[in-house]
A tleap script that builds the chain and sets N, CA, C and O, in Angstrom:
source leaprc.protein.ff14SB
mol = sequence {
  NGLU ALA THR LEU ASP LEU ALA GLU ARG ARG
  ARG ILE ARG SER ALA ILE ARG GLU LEU GLN
  ARG GLN GLU LEU GLU ARG ASP GLU GLU THR
  LEU ALA SER LYS ARG PHE ARG PRO GLU ARG
  SER SER HIE ARG GLN ASP ASN LYS GLU ASN
  TRP PRO GLN SER ARG CYS LEU GLU GLU GLU
  GLN GLN ALA ALA LEU ALA ALA LEU SER GLU
  GLN LEU GLU ALA ILE THR SER VAL GLU GLU
  LEU THR LYS LEU LEU ARG ALA ALA GLY GLU
  TYR GLU GLU ARG LYS LEU ILE ARG ALA ALA
  ILE ARG LYS LEU ARG ALA GLU GLU ILE GLU
  GLY GLU ALA PRO PHE PRO CYS SER GLY GLY
  GLU ALA LEU GLU SER VAL CARG
}
set mol.1.N position { -53.158 53.535 -4.291 }
set mol.1.CA position { -51.955 53.546 -5.086 }
set mol.1.C position { -50.940 52.520 -4.581 }
set mol.1.O position { -50.265 51.872 -5.381 }
set mol.2.N position { -50.830 52.369 -3.270 }
set mol.2.CA position { -49.897 51.418 -2.680 }
set mol.2.C position { -50.290 49.998 -3.034 }
set mol.2.O position { -49.427 49.158 -3.288 }
set mol.3.N position { -51.606 49.718 -3.055 }
set mol.3.CA position { -52.041 48.360 -3.382 }
set mol.3.C position { -51.763 48.041 -4.841 }
set mol.3.O position { -51.457 46.892 -5.160 }
set mol.4.N position { -51.857 49.001 -5.728 }
set mol.4.CA position { -51.555 48.759 -7.140 }
set mol.4.C position { -50.069 48.428 -7.308 }
set mol.4.O position { -49.709 47.537 -8.078 }
set mol.5.N position { -49.213 49.150 -6.585 }
set mol.5.CA position { -47.779 48.869 -6.653 }
set mol.5.C position { -47.472 47.460 -6.148 }
set mol.5.O position { -46.659 46.750 -6.739 }
set mol.6.N position { -48.128 47.053 -5.048 }
set mol.6.CA position { -47.893 45.708 -4.509 }
set mol.6.C position { -48.367 44.636 -5.486 }
set mol.6.O position { -47.688 43.629 -5.685 }
set mol.7.N position { -49.509 44.849 -6.080 }
set mol.7.CA position { -50.036 43.874 -7.044 }
set mol.7.C position { -49.109 43.778 -8.253 }
set mol.7.O position { -48.855 42.686 -8.761 }
set mol.8.N position { -48.614 44.908 -8.703 }
set mol.8.CA position { -47.698 44.906 -9.846 }
set mol.8.C position { -46.386 44.212 -9.485 }
set mol.8.O position { -45.833 43.473 -10.299 }
set mol.9.N position { -45.895 44.443 -8.290 }
set mol.9.CA position { -44.675 43.783 -7.839 }
set mol.9.C position { -44.861 42.276 -7.773 }
set mol.9.O position { -43.970 41.518 -8.156 }
set mol.10.N position { -46.020 41.843 -7.287 }
set mol.10.CA position { -46.302 40.396 -7.231 }
set mol.10.C position { -46.299 39.793 -8.626 }
set mol.10.O position { -45.734 38.721 -8.840 }
set mol.11.N position { -46.934 40.486 -9.586 }
set mol.11.CA position { -46.965 39.975 -10.967 }
set mol.11.C position { -45.541 39.914 -11.538 }
set mol.11.O position { -45.186 38.957 -12.226 }
set mol.12.N position { -44.749 40.914 -11.256 }
set mol.12.CA position { -43.373 40.921 -11.763 }
set mol.12.C position { -42.573 39.778 -11.149 }
set mol.12.O position { -41.847 39.076 -11.852 }
set mol.13.N position { -42.706 39.590 -9.829 }
set mol.13.CA position { -41.997 38.488 -9.165 }
set mol.13.C position { -42.432 37.139 -9.699 }
set mol.13.O position { -41.590 36.276 -9.947 }
set mol.14.N position { -43.721 36.938 -9.881 }
set mol.14.CA position { -44.195 35.650 -10.402 }
set mol.14.C position { -43.718 35.441 -11.838 }
set mol.14.O position { -43.389 34.319 -12.223 }
set mol.15.N position { -43.676 36.520 -12.636 }
set mol.15.CA position { -43.163 36.391 -14.002 }
set mol.15.C position { -41.677 36.029 -13.981 }
set mol.15.O position { -41.223 35.207 -14.778 }
set mol.16.N position { -40.925 36.642 -13.073 }
set mol.16.CA position { -39.494 36.328 -12.952 }
set mol.16.C position { -39.300 34.878 -12.537 }
set mol.16.O position { -38.451 34.183 -13.095 }
set mol.17.N position { -40.084 34.410 -11.556 }
set mol.17.CA position { -39.986 33.010 -11.131 }
set mol.17.C position { -40.306 32.060 -12.273 }
set mol.17.O position { -39.633 31.043 -12.440 }
set mol.18.N position { -41.313 32.374 -13.051 }
set mol.18.CA position { -41.701 31.531 -14.186 }
set mol.18.C position { -40.567 31.486 -15.216 }
set mol.18.O position { -40.245 30.418 -15.736 }
set mol.19.N position { -39.970 32.631 -15.506 }
set mol.19.CA position { -38.848 32.662 -16.449 }
set mol.19.C position { -37.661 31.851 -15.930 }
set mol.19.O position { -37.011 31.138 -16.695 }
set mol.20.N position { -37.380 31.960 -14.635 }
set mol.20.CA position { -36.283 31.185 -14.053 }
set mol.20.C position { -36.559 29.688 -14.124 }
set mol.20.O position { -35.660 28.899 -14.416 }
set mol.21.N position { -37.810 29.297 -13.856 }
set mol.21.CA position { -38.194 27.886 -13.932 }
set mol.21.C position { -38.027 27.363 -15.350 }
set mol.21.O position { -37.500 26.270 -15.557 }
set mol.22.N position { -38.481 28.155 -16.336 }
set mol.22.CA position { -38.346 27.740 -17.732 }
set mol.22.C position { -36.873 27.619 -18.141 }
set mol.22.O position { -36.485 26.709 -18.875 }
set mol.23.N position { -36.078 28.551 -17.650 }
set mol.23.CA position { -34.648 28.507 -17.964 }
set mol.23.C position { -34.002 27.260 -17.367 }
set mol.23.O position { -33.179 26.614 -18.016 }
set mol.24.N position { -34.371 26.920 -16.132 }
set mol.24.CA position { -33.841 25.701 -15.505 }
set mol.24.C position { -34.248 24.457 -16.284 }
set mol.24.O position { -33.434 23.556 -16.488 }
set mol.25.N position { -35.501 24.405 -16.720 }
set mol.25.CA position { -35.960 23.255 -17.501 }
set mol.25.C position { -35.174 23.134 -18.801 }
set mol.25.O position { -34.785 22.033 -19.192 }
set mol.26.N position { -34.936 24.267 -19.476 }
set mol.26.CA position { -34.156 24.236 -20.722 }
set mol.26.C position { -32.732 23.755 -20.458 }
set mol.26.O position { -32.188 22.969 -21.234 }
set mol.27.N position { -32.129 24.222 -19.368 }
set mol.27.CA position { -30.777 23.797 -19.031 }
set mol.27.C position { -30.717 22.295 -18.750 }
set mol.27.O position { -29.792 21.609 -19.183 }
set mol.28.N position { -31.718 21.796 -18.018 }
set mol.28.CA position { -31.759 20.353 -17.723 }
set mol.28.C position { -31.937 19.546 -18.997 }
set mol.28.O position { -31.302 18.504 -19.157 }
set mol.29.N position { -32.793 20.007 -19.911 }
set mol.29.CA position { -32.980 19.308 -21.176 }
set mol.29.C position { -31.695 19.309 -21.998 }
set mol.29.O position { -31.346 18.306 -22.621 }
set mol.30.N position { -31.001 20.432 -21.995 }
set mol.30.CA position { -29.745 20.533 -22.736 }
set mol.30.C position { -28.720 19.565 -22.172 }
set mol.30.O position { -28.036 18.870 -22.923 }
set mol.31.N position { -28.613 19.519 -20.855 }
set mol.31.CA position { -27.664 18.590 -20.233 }
set mol.31.C position { -28.014 17.146 -20.548 }
set mol.31.O position { -27.139 16.338 -20.861 }
set mol.32.N position { -29.293 16.829 -20.463 }
set mol.32.CA position { -29.716 15.456 -20.741 }
set mol.32.C position { -29.410 15.083 -22.188 }
set mol.32.O position { -28.979 13.963 -22.461 }
set mol.33.N position { -29.628 16.002 -23.106 }
set mol.33.CA position { -29.368 15.680 -24.510 }
set mol.33.C position { -27.869 15.557 -24.768 }
set mol.33.O position { -27.465 14.773 -25.626 }
set mol.34.N position { -27.038 16.302 -24.055 }
set mol.34.CA position { -25.592 16.199 -24.238 }
set mol.34.C position { -25.055 14.891 -23.687 }
set mol.34.O position { -24.118 14.323 -24.248 }
set mol.35.N position { -25.625 14.411 -22.613 }
set mol.35.CA position { -25.144 13.161 -22.009 }
set mol.35.C position { -25.328 11.979 -22.936 }
set mol.35.O position { -24.479 11.090 -22.996 }
set mol.36.N position { -26.427 11.969 -23.653 }
set mol.36.CA position { -26.758 10.804 -24.466 }
set mol.36.C position { -26.621 11.081 -25.956 }
set mol.36.O position { -27.093 10.296 -26.778 }
set mol.37.N position { -25.985 12.181 -26.309 }
set mol.37.CA position { -25.828 12.530 -27.718 }
set mol.37.C position { -24.755 11.647 -28.336 }
set mol.37.O position { -23.660 11.538 -27.784 }
set mol.38.N position { -25.039 11.017 -29.461 }
set mol.38.CA position { -24.007 10.229 -30.127 }
set mol.38.C position { -22.944 11.160 -30.724 }
set mol.38.O position { -23.164 12.362 -30.879 }
set mol.39.N position { -21.803 10.580 -31.049 }
set mol.39.CA position { -20.740 11.398 -31.639 }
set mol.39.C position { -21.191 11.949 -32.981 }
set mol.39.O position { -21.969 11.328 -33.705 }
set mol.40.N position { -20.687 13.113 -33.285 }
set mol.40.CA position { -21.034 13.732 -34.561 }
set mol.40.C position { -20.302 13.012 -35.678 }
set mol.40.O position { -19.177 12.550 -35.491 }
set mol.41.N position { -20.932 12.916 -36.831 }
set mol.41.CA position { -20.348 12.183 -37.946 }
set mol.41.C position { -19.083 12.858 -38.457 }
set mol.41.O position { -18.173 12.167 -38.917 }
set mol.42.N position { -18.993 14.191 -38.393 }
set mol.42.CA position { -17.783 14.872 -38.864 }
set mol.42.C position { -16.588 14.482 -38.002 }
set mol.42.O position { -15.467 14.363 -38.497 }
set mol.43.N position { -16.840 14.283 -36.695 }
set mol.43.CA position { -15.758 13.871 -35.799 }
set mol.43.C position { -15.275 12.478 -36.186 }
set mol.43.O position { -14.071 12.222 -36.187 }
set mol.44.N position { -16.176 11.596 -36.508 }
set mol.44.CA position { -15.791 10.254 -36.937 }
set mol.44.C position { -14.989 10.325 -38.225 }
set mol.44.O position { -14.019 9.588 -38.403 }
set mol.45.N position { -15.396 11.215 -39.121 }
set mol.45.CA position { -14.677 11.360 -40.383 }
set mol.45.C position { -13.250 11.819 -40.122 }
set mol.45.O position { -12.320 11.317 -40.753 }
set mol.46.N position { -13.060 12.759 -39.208 }
set mol.46.CA position { -11.714 13.200 -38.861 }
set mol.46.C position { -10.892 12.031 -38.355 }
set mol.46.O position { -9.724 11.884 -38.714 }
set mol.47.N position { -11.499 11.203 -37.525 }
set mol.47.CA position { -10.783 10.047 -36.998 }
set mol.47.C position { -10.384 9.096 -38.121 }
set mol.47.O position { -9.289 8.532 -38.095 }
set mol.48.N position { -11.251 8.916 -39.095 }
set mol.48.CA position { -10.929 8.028 -40.206 }
set mol.48.C position { -9.758 8.573 -41.014 }
set mol.48.O position { -8.898 7.822 -41.474 }
set mol.49.N position { -9.741 9.897 -41.178 }
set mol.49.CA position { -8.656 10.495 -41.950 }
set mol.49.C position { -7.330 10.377 -41.224 }
set mol.49.O position { -6.294 10.192 -41.864 }
set mol.50.N position { -7.339 10.479 -39.914 }
set mol.50.CA position { -6.105 10.431 -39.136 }
set mol.50.C position { -5.708 9.013 -38.742 }
set mol.50.O position { -4.590 8.797 -38.276 }
set mol.51.N position { -6.585 8.066 -38.916 }
set mol.51.CA position { -6.349 6.702 -38.445 }
set mol.51.C position { -5.109 6.055 -39.050 }
set mol.51.O position { -4.306 5.501 -38.300 }
set mol.52.N position { -4.909 6.094 -40.375 }
set mol.52.CA position { -3.715 5.430 -40.926 }
set mol.52.C position { -2.416 6.031 -40.392 }
set mol.52.O position { -1.460 5.307 -40.114 }
set mol.53.N position { -2.384 7.343 -40.252 }
set mol.53.CA position { -1.181 7.988 -39.744 }
set mol.53.C position { -0.914 7.585 -38.298 }
set mol.53.O position { 0.220 7.266 -37.941 }
set mol.54.N position { -1.950 7.598 -37.467 }
set mol.54.CA position { -1.750 7.237 -36.062 }
set mol.54.C position { -1.404 5.758 -35.937 }
set mol.54.O position { -0.630 5.372 -35.061 }
set mol.55.N position { -1.967 4.938 -36.800 }
set mol.55.CA position { -1.646 3.515 -36.768 }
set mol.55.C position { -0.185 3.278 -37.123 }
set mol.55.O position { 0.489 2.448 -36.512 }
set mol.56.N position { 0.293 4.015 -38.112 }
set mol.56.CA position { 1.689 3.894 -38.526 }
set mol.56.C position { 2.617 4.337 -37.391 }
set mol.56.O position { 3.618 3.679 -37.106 }
set mol.57.N position { 2.280 5.444 -36.756 }
set mol.57.CA position { 3.087 5.923 -35.636 }
set mol.57.C position { 3.085 4.928 -34.489 }
set mol.57.O position { 4.108 4.711 -33.839 }
set mol.58.N position { 1.933 4.328 -34.247 }
set mol.58.CA position { 1.831 3.349 -33.164 }
set mol.58.C position { 2.685 2.124 -33.455 }
set mol.58.O position { 3.340 1.599 -32.555 }
set mol.59.N position { 2.686 1.664 -34.703 }
set mol.59.CA position { 3.509 0.513 -35.074 }
set mol.59.C position { 4.991 0.830 -34.918 }
set mol.59.O position { 5.766 -0.007 -34.454 }
set mol.60.N position { 5.383 2.047 -35.310 }
set mol.60.CA position { 6.781 2.449 -35.150 }
set mol.60.C position { 7.166 2.478 -33.675 }
set mol.60.O position { 8.253 2.043 -33.295 }
set mol.61.N position { 6.262 2.994 -32.854 }
set mol.61.CA position { 6.530 3.067 -31.424 }
set mol.61.C position { 6.651 1.665 -30.832 }
set mol.61.O position { 7.522 1.421 -29.997 }
set mol.62.N position { 5.795 0.753 -31.251 }
set mol.62.CA position { 5.867 -0.620 -30.749 }
set mol.62.C position { 7.189 -1.281 -31.149 }
set mol.62.O position { 7.785 -2.010 -30.356 }
set mol.63.N position { 7.643 -1.027 -32.374 }
set mol.63.CA position { 8.911 -1.594 -32.828 }
set mol.63.C position { 10.071 -1.016 -32.019 }
set mol.63.O position { 10.988 -1.744 -31.638 }
set mol.64.N position { 10.030 0.284 -31.758 }
set mol.64.CA position { 11.085 0.914 -30.964 }
set mol.64.C position { 11.091 0.368 -29.539 }
set mol.64.O position { 12.157 0.148 -28.963 }
set mol.65.N position { 9.915 0.152 -28.971 }
set mol.65.CA position { 9.835 -0.386 -27.614 }
set mol.65.C position { 10.343 -1.826 -27.553 }
set mol.65.O position { 10.969 -2.228 -26.572 }
set mol.66.N position { 10.071 -2.598 -28.604 }
set mol.66.CA position { 10.572 -3.973 -28.643 }
set mol.66.C position { 12.094 -3.982 -28.707 }
set mol.66.O position { 12.745 -4.783 -28.037 }
set mol.67.N position { 12.661 -3.084 -29.521 }
set mol.67.CA position { 14.117 -2.995 -29.616 }
set mol.67.C position { 14.713 -2.557 -28.277 }
set mol.67.O position { 15.743 -3.081 -27.854 }
set mol.68.N position { 14.067 -1.599 -27.612 }
set mol.68.CA position { 14.536 -1.146 -26.303 }
set mol.68.C position { 14.474 -2.276 -25.284 }
set mol.68.O position { 15.376 -2.426 -24.460 }
set mol.69.N position { 13.419 -3.064 -25.341 }
set mol.69.CA position { 13.272 -4.175 -24.415 }
set mol.69.C position { 14.415 -5.179 -24.578 }
set mol.69.O position { 14.954 -5.683 -23.593 }
set mol.70.N position { 14.776 -5.463 -25.832 }
set mol.70.CA position { 15.898 -6.375 -26.076 }
set mol.70.C position { 17.204 -5.775 -25.563 }
set mol.70.O position { 18.039 -6.482 -24.999 }
set mol.71.N position { 17.375 -4.474 -25.761 }
set mol.71.CA position { 18.585 -3.790 -25.288 }
set mol.71.C position { 18.652 -3.842 -23.760 }
set mol.71.O position { 19.729 -4.029 -23.193 }
set mol.72.N position { 17.523 -3.679 -23.101 }
set mol.72.CA position { 17.497 -3.694 -21.639 }
set mol.72.C position { 17.832 -5.065 -21.081 }
set mol.72.O position { 18.414 -5.171 -20.002 }
set mol.73.N position { 17.469 -6.118 -21.806 }
set mol.73.CA position { 17.773 -7.485 -21.355 }
set mol.73.C position { 19.281 -7.688 -21.233 }
set mol.73.O position { 19.746 -8.434 -20.372 }
set mol.74.N position { 20.049 -7.011 -22.110 }
set mol.74.CA position { 21.504 -7.195 -22.126 }
set mol.74.C position { 22.194 -6.411 -21.014 }
set mol.74.O position { 23.311 -6.758 -20.628 }
set mol.75.N position { 21.568 -5.379 -20.497 }
set mol.75.CA position { 22.188 -4.538 -19.470 }
set mol.75.C position { 22.043 -5.212 -18.113 }
set mol.75.O position { 20.952 -5.635 -17.730 }
set mol.76.N position { 23.169 -5.307 -17.384 }
set mol.76.CA position { 23.143 -5.967 -16.080 }
set mol.76.C position { 23.484 -5.023 -14.940 }
set mol.76.O position { 23.670 -5.468 -13.807 }
set mol.77.N position { 23.570 -3.734 -15.217 }
set mol.77.CA position { 23.930 -2.761 -14.193 }
set mol.77.C position { 22.751 -1.831 -13.914 }
set mol.77.O position { 22.174 -1.244 -14.829 }
set mol.78.N position { 22.412 -1.712 -12.650 }
set mol.78.CA position { 21.317 -0.822 -12.252 }
set mol.78.C position { 21.690 0.628 -12.554 }
set mol.78.O position { 20.828 1.434 -12.903 }
set mol.79.N position { 22.977 0.958 -12.418 }
set mol.79.CA position { 23.425 2.324 -12.679 }
set mol.79.C position { 23.205 2.704 -14.137 }
set mol.79.O position { 22.745 3.808 -14.432 }
set mol.80.N position { 23.535 1.784 -15.057 }
set mol.80.CA position { 23.320 2.055 -16.474 }
set mol.80.C position { 21.826 2.247 -16.769 }
set mol.80.O position { 21.435 3.138 -17.522 }
set mol.81.N position { 21.018 1.400 -16.166 }
set mol.81.CA position { 19.573 1.523 -16.373 }
set mol.81.C position { 19.054 2.845 -15.813 }
set mol.81.O position { 18.163 3.465 -16.394 }
set mol.82.N position { 19.610 3.269 -14.691 }
set mol.82.CA position { 19.193 4.542 -14.097 }
set mol.82.C position { 19.561 5.704 -15.011 }
set mol.82.O position { 18.785 6.649 -15.155 }
set mol.83.N position { 20.742 5.640 -15.630 }
set mol.83.CA position { 21.130 6.680 -16.593 }
set mol.83.C position { 20.160 6.707 -17.768 }
set mol.83.O position { 19.726 7.773 -18.204 }
set mol.84.N position { 19.824 5.523 -18.274 }
set mol.84.CA position { 18.857 5.447 -19.374 }
set mol.84.C position { 17.504 6.024 -18.956 }
set mol.84.O position { 16.847 6.722 -19.728 }
set mol.85.N position { 17.107 5.724 -17.744 }
set mol.85.CA position { 15.823 6.211 -17.238 }
set mol.85.C position { 15.794 7.732 -17.205 }
set mol.85.O position { 14.799 8.351 -17.583 }
set mol.86.N position { 16.881 8.324 -16.756 }
set mol.86.CA position { 16.937 9.796 -16.690 }
set mol.86.C position { 16.932 10.417 -18.075 }
set mol.86.O position { 16.424 11.524 -18.255 }
set mol.87.N position { 17.492 9.716 -19.061 }
set mol.87.CA position { 17.566 10.246 -20.425 }
set mol.87.C position { 16.295 9.976 -21.233 }
set mol.87.O position { 16.049 10.634 -22.245 }
set mol.88.N position { 15.496 9.019 -20.791 }
set mol.88.CA position { 14.304 8.637 -21.553 }
set mol.88.C position { 13.258 9.747 -21.499 }
set mol.88.O position { 13.083 10.407 -20.475 }
set mol.89.N position { 12.567 9.938 -22.622 }
set mol.89.CA position { 11.571 10.989 -22.683 }
set mol.89.C position { 10.148 10.464 -22.678 }
set mol.89.O position { 9.256 11.108 -22.126 }
set mol.90.N position { 9.923 9.329 -23.271 }
set mol.90.CA position { 8.567 8.799 -23.401 }
set mol.90.C position { 8.172 7.981 -22.177 }
set mol.90.O position { 9.004 7.335 -21.540 }
set mol.91.N position { 6.891 8.027 -21.869 }
set mol.91.CA position { 6.362 7.296 -20.714 }
set mol.91.C position { 6.596 5.799 -20.850 }
set mol.91.O position { 7.030 5.145 -19.901 }
set mol.92.N position { 6.311 5.258 -22.023 }
set mol.92.CA position { 6.432 3.811 -22.220 }
set mol.92.C position { 7.885 3.358 -22.071 }
set mol.92.O position { 8.152 2.281 -21.538 }
set mol.93.N position { 8.821 4.183 -22.543 }
set mol.93.CA position { 10.238 3.841 -22.392 }
set mol.93.C position { 10.614 3.796 -20.911 }
set mol.93.O position { 11.261 2.855 -20.452 }
set mol.94.N position { 10.202 4.821 -20.175 }
set mol.94.CA position { 10.514 4.861 -18.743 }
set mol.94.C position { 9.891 3.677 -18.018 }
set mol.94.O position { 10.481 3.117 -17.094 }
set mol.95.N position { 8.697 3.308 -18.449 }
set mol.95.CA position { 8.004 2.172 -17.836 }
set mol.95.C position { 8.809 0.876 -18.027 }
set mol.95.O position { 8.963 0.097 -17.087 }
set mol.96.N position { 9.318 0.650 -19.243 }
set mol.96.CA position { 10.121 -0.546 -19.514 }
set mol.96.C position { 11.421 -0.534 -18.710 }
set mol.96.O position { 11.843 -1.558 -18.173 }
set mol.97.N position { 12.043 0.635 -18.638 }
set mol.97.CA position { 13.315 0.725 -17.916 }
set mol.97.C position { 13.096 0.483 -16.424 }
set mol.97.O position { 13.887 -0.212 -15.787 }
set mol.98.N position { 12.026 1.052 -15.863 }
set mol.98.CA position { 11.746 0.806 -14.438 }
set mol.98.C position { 11.492 -0.668 -14.178 }
set mol.98.O position { 11.918 -1.205 -13.156 }
set mol.99.N position { 10.799 -1.326 -15.101 }
set mol.99.CA position { 10.543 -2.763 -14.940 }
set mol.99.C position { 11.855 -3.544 -14.972 }
set mol.99.O position { 12.035 -4.495 -14.211 }
set mol.100.N position { 12.771 -3.140 -15.856 }
set mol.100.CA position { 14.072 -3.818 -15.927 }
set mol.100.C position { 14.865 -3.601 -14.644 }
set mol.100.O position { 15.525 -4.521 -14.161 }
set mol.101.N position { 14.806 -2.393 -14.088 }
set mol.101.CA position { 15.498 -2.117 -12.823 }
set mol.101.C position { 14.922 -2.988 -11.706 }
set mol.101.O position { 15.668 -3.579 -10.925 }
set mol.102.N position { 13.603 -3.063 -11.636 }
set mol.102.CA position { 12.978 -3.912 -10.603 }
set mol.102.C position { 13.399 -5.363 -10.766 }
set mol.102.O position { 13.666 -6.051 -9.781 }
set mol.103.N position { 13.458 -5.826 -12.001 }
set mol.103.CA position { 13.839 -7.218 -12.260 }
set mol.103.C position { 15.279 -7.466 -11.807 }
set mol.103.O position { 15.564 -8.478 -11.167 }
set mol.104.N position { 16.185 -6.545 -12.137 }
set mol.104.CA position { 17.585 -6.704 -11.717 }
set mol.104.C position { 17.716 -6.702 -10.201 }
set mol.104.O position { 18.440 -7.519 -9.631 }
set mol.105.N position { 17.019 -5.789 -9.557 }
set mol.105.CA position { 17.094 -5.730 -8.089 }
set mol.105.C position { 16.541 -6.999 -7.459 }
set mol.105.O position { 17.082 -7.494 -6.470 }
set mol.106.N position { 15.465 -7.524 -8.033 }
set mol.106.CA position { 14.898 -8.773 -7.510 }
set mol.106.C position { 15.887 -9.921 -7.686 }
set mol.106.O position { 16.023 -10.766 -6.801 }
set mol.107.N position { 16.585 -9.954 -8.835 }
set mol.107.CA position { 17.583 -11.001 -9.057 }
set mol.107.C position { 18.748 -10.864 -8.078 }
set mol.107.O position { 19.279 -11.860 -7.587 }
set mol.108.N position { 19.141 -9.609 -7.800 }
set mol.108.CA position { 20.224 -9.393 -6.835 }
set mol.108.C position { 19.817 -9.871 -5.451 }
set mol.108.O position { 20.613 -10.494 -4.748 }
set mol.109.N position { 18.592 -9.586 -5.060 }
set mol.109.CA position { 18.104 -10.014 -3.749 }
set mol.109.C position { 18.042 -11.533 -3.669 }
set mol.109.O position { 18.416 -12.116 -2.651 }
set mol.110.N position { 17.570 -12.185 -4.739 }
set mol.110.CA position { 17.514 -13.647 -4.752 }
set mol.110.C position { 18.913 -14.245 -4.666 }
set mol.110.O position { 19.116 -15.276 -4.025 }
set mol.111.N position { 19.872 -13.595 -5.312 }
set mol.111.CA position { 21.244 -14.088 -5.288 }
set mol.111.C position { 21.878 -13.965 -3.916 }
set mol.111.O position { 22.717 -14.789 -3.551 }
set mol.112.N position { 21.497 -12.955 -3.148 }
set mol.112.CA position { 22.056 -12.748 -1.814 }
set mol.112.C position { 21.391 -13.624 -0.765 }
set mol.112.O position { 22.009 -13.921 0.258 }
set mol.113.N position { 20.170 -14.041 -0.981 }
set mol.113.CA position { 19.429 -14.823 0.009 }
set mol.113.C position { 20.044 -16.212 0.117 }
set mol.113.O position { 20.432 -16.802 -0.892 }
set mol.114.N position { 20.136 -16.741 1.345 }
set mol.114.CA position { 20.672 -18.103 1.509 }
set mol.114.C position { 19.700 -19.122 0.916 }
set mol.114.O position { 18.486 -18.920 0.892 }
set mol.115.N position { 20.269 -20.197 0.450 }
set mol.115.CA position { 19.428 -21.234 -0.132 }
set mol.115.C position { 18.641 -21.927 0.967 }
set mol.115.O position { 19.189 -22.219 2.030 }
set mol.116.N position { 17.372 -22.191 0.727 }
set mol.116.CA position { 16.560 -22.809 1.774 }
set mol.116.C position { 16.950 -24.279 1.984 }
set mol.116.O position { 17.099 -25.045 1.031 }
set mol.117.N position { 17.104 -24.635 3.224 }
set mol.117.CA position { 17.327 -26.033 3.574 }
set mol.117.C position { 16.708 -26.263 4.940 }
set mol.117.O position { 16.419 -25.309 5.662 }
set mol.118.N position { 16.509 -27.486 5.288 }
set mol.118.CA position { 15.846 -27.751 6.573 }
set mol.118.C position { 16.807 -27.397 7.696 }
set mol.118.O position { 18.025 -27.448 7.524 }
set mol.119.N position { 16.255 -27.043 8.833 }
set mol.119.CA position { 17.062 -26.570 9.973 }
set mol.119.C position { 18.059 -27.591 10.476 }
set mol.119.O position { 19.180 -27.220 10.827 }
set mol.120.N position { 17.698 -28.860 10.526 }
set mol.120.CA position { 18.584 -29.900 11.046 }
set mol.120.C position { 19.816 -30.079 10.209 }
set mol.120.O position { 20.912 -30.229 10.751 }
set mol.121.N position { 19.671 -30.068 8.886 }
set mol.121.CA position { 20.816 -30.241 7.996 }
set mol.121.C position { 21.768 -29.076 8.133 }
set mol.121.O position { 22.982 -29.275 8.090 }
set mol.122.N position { 21.270 -27.889 8.293 }
set mol.122.CA position { 22.107 -26.714 8.403 }
set mol.122.C position { 22.934 -26.780 9.681 }
set mol.122.O position { 24.114 -26.429 9.667 }
set mol.123.N position { 22.334 -27.226 10.792 }
set mol.123.CA position { 23.045 -27.314 12.052 }
set mol.123.C position { 24.123 -28.382 11.980 }
set mol.123.O position { 25.218 -28.175 12.502 }
set mol.124.N position { 23.848 -29.516 11.352 }
set mol.124.CA position { 24.828 -30.592 11.244 }
set mol.124.C position { 26.004 -30.169 10.389 }
set mol.124.O position { 27.144 -30.527 10.684 }
set mol.125.N position { 25.745 -29.411 9.332 }
set mol.125.CA position { 26.840 -29.010 8.446 }
set mol.125.C position { 27.752 -27.989 9.128 }
set mol.125.O position { 28.927 -27.879 8.777 }
set mol.126.N position { 27.225 -27.248 10.093 }
set mol.126.CA position { 28.019 -26.255 10.810 }
set mol.126.C position { 28.940 -26.967 11.786 }
set mol.126.O position { 30.071 -26.526 11.991 }
set mol.127.N position { 28.486 -28.057 12.392 }
set mol.127.CA position { 29.270 -28.774 13.410 }
set mol.127.C position { 30.367 -29.508 12.819 }
set mol.127.O position { 31.124 -30.166 13.533 }
savepdb mol mol.pdb
quit
């Protein structure tokens, strides 16, 4: 009786292992098919339907950013730009404002730096 139980247990274990192996193979096949699956046509259709609207929004955003860029060119105070930066909500707006702040700071640094001249001329002009 004990040997029959052991033989039955072995058959059950081997059947379980076989089922697990088959399940792993199915999972691997599913993953492989998902990696290389082309986009579904319905998804492309959705994109086509939304494309004109998103294009229009993008054009409006580009026009607004161009206007902001022109406005930033006129501002010469880092404090004003910092206020604008804190009030800005969109990433692209903040990006433009930060670039304008960097540009102003670079101009301020260039303005403070002494003009380059050769060492001998500088010493003679001091004497």
